C-alpha positions, 0 to 999 in steps of 0.5 A, spaced: 654 484 459 661 481 460 667 484 465 674 485 463 676 478 464 670 475 459 666 473 465 658 474 464 655 479 469 649 475 471 646 482 474 645 484 467 640 478 465 633 479 464 630 474 469 623 471 470 622 469 477 628 468 481 632 463 478 630 463 470 634 468 466 631 469 459 637 473 456 644 470 458 651 470 455 653 468 448 659 467 444 661 473 439 666 474 434 670 480 431 673 486 435 668 490 439 667 498 438 670 502 444 665 507 448 669 512 452 666 514 459 661 511 464 655 508 462 649 505 465 646 499 463 638 499 463 637 492 461 633 490 455 629 494 451 622 492 450 620 497 444 613 496 443 610 492 449 607 497 454 607 493 460 614 490 459 617 496 458 614 499 464 616 493 469 622 491 466 625 496 461 625 502 466 626 497 472 634 499 473 632 507 473 631 507 480 639 507 480 639 514 477 635 517 483 639 513 488 645 516 486 643 523 483 648 522 477 646 523 470 649 517 466 648 515 459 643 509 459 644 503 454 639 498 452 640 491 450 635 489 445 633 485 439 636 485 432 634 490 428 632 495 433 636 501 432 632 507 435 627 508 440 619 508 439 615 514 441 612 510 447 620 509 449 621 516 448 615 519 452 617 515 458 624 517 458 623 524 457 619 524 463 625 521 467 629 527 464 633 522 459 634 525 452 632 520 447 638 522 443 643 520 449 640 513 449 645 508 446 642 501 443 647 495 443 646 492 436 653 490 435 659 488 440 661 494 444 667 495 449 665 500 455 670 504 459 666 503 465 659 500 466 654 501 472 650 495 472 645 496 478 640 490 479 633 490 476 628 494 481 623 490 479 622 483 476 617 479 473 616 473 478 620 475 483 617 477 490 623 482 492 624 489 489 628 495 490 623 500 494 627 506 490 624 503 484 617 507 486 621 514 485 621 512 477 614 512 477 612 517 482 617 522 477 613 520 471 607 521 474 609 528 477 611 530 470 604 529 468 601 536 469 595 535 464 588 533 468 583 529 465 576 531 465 572 526 461 571 522 468 566 522 473 571 522 479 566 520 484 565 513 480 569 507 479 573 506 473 573 499 468 579 498 464 576 495 458 579 491 452 573 490 448 575 494 442 581 490 442 581 484 436 587 481 439 587 476 445 579 477 446 576 476 452 569 473 451 564 475 456 567 482 458 562 485 453 556 483 458 560 485 464 562 492 461 555 493 460 552 492 467 558 496 470 556 502 465 549 501 467 551 502 474 554 508 473 561 506 472 566 510 468 568 505 462 575 507 459 579 504 453 586 506 454 588 505 447 584 510 445 587 515 449 594 519 449 599 516 454 599 523 458 591 522 459 592 515 461 597 517 467 591 522 468 586 517 468 589 513 473 589 518 478 582 520 477 578 515 481 579 511 487 577 504 484 579 501 478 577 494 475 580 490 469 582 484 466 590 483 468 594 485 462 598 491 460 593 497 461 592 495 468 600 497 469 598 504 469 596 504 476 604 504 477 603 512 476 597 512 481 597 515 488 598 511 494 592 507 497 588 506 490 583 500 490 585 496 484 580 490 482 584 485 477 580 480 473 584 473 472 583 471 465 587 465 465 590 460 471 598 458 471 601 465 470 605 466 476 610 471 474 604 476 471 600 475 478 607 476 482 608 483 478 602 486 480 602 484 487 609 487 488 606 493 485 600 494 489 605 492 495 610 498 493 604 503 492 600 501 498 594 499 494 588 495 497 587 490 491 582 484 490 584 479 485 578 475 482 579 468 478 574 469 473 578 464 468 573 459 465 577 457 459 574 451 456 580 450 451 587 451 451 589 459 451 596 458 448 600 462 453 597 469 453 595 469 446 588 467 448 582 467 446 579 467 453 573 466 456 571 469 463 565 468 468 562 475 468 557 473 473 562 471 478 566 478 477 559 481 478 557 477 485 564 479 488 563 487 486 556 486 489 559 483 495 563 489 496 557 494 495 560 497 488 554 495 484 546 494 485 544 487 486 540 486 480 542 485 473 540 482 466 541 475 465 547 473 462 547 469 455 552 464 456 551 459 451 551 465 445 558 467 448 561 460 449 559 459 441 563 466 439 568 463 444 569 457 440 569 460 433 574 465 435 578 459 438 578 456 431 581 462 428 586 463 433 589 455 431 
């Protein structure tokens, strides 16, 4: 976004941390199409990435609740994206936004009047706008269907074992021990978005590897007990995002560094190797599992991990 003097509006950047923008101004040629009236700059649209859409693409919608105004949202996005995904439409609809009213900026546009609120939530930034909580509460309150497929008295393990992408080696053993101890095992990708919101309000304790699925806790009631398993080190922006969300929601969270990667993970691509026995020790110490469980065949899991790594590279 540029102001009427041609200066780039810094507030419109998509940021990582406090000082590092990953979107910024660029030169363009040609006339800009005029758009009358007032619009609300909603930021960058993540078309199909669940976690980034929740934490970044919705991060300016706090302003609509703060102002009480109904203003047309506009998103910046990558070239070639000309319509919202079904996931985008689902959440925007929960916020009372008609998908037909959303404008995606895929060409130079000149707006008569643009409101650019600060992002209420930024990856790697310890500061947030408390009113951003209203966005997630509104989505959660608009979800009326209860989910009946869980033992609500038992903890929930949020599993990635059915994912072929970014595989977590060692997780299958962990999942088996937790299931034996009476935990609910949930594979979020096998449930509708509506059911996912309900699932994350069906128990008090949730455990899972850090990743998009655990962002469903944004829709949970205050005071939950999230337990996050770190699959890799050196991702401060991701950690900060979860810690800010927990603080905003009043959650009593626990982070377990179970990363045991022997080979480069290429950012977040993986594959990853975790130490499930370390996780189990932590869970046993806080009384969430029994004291005994079958031995972990580390050599076999390491062999599978190395084979998987070869296919990634």
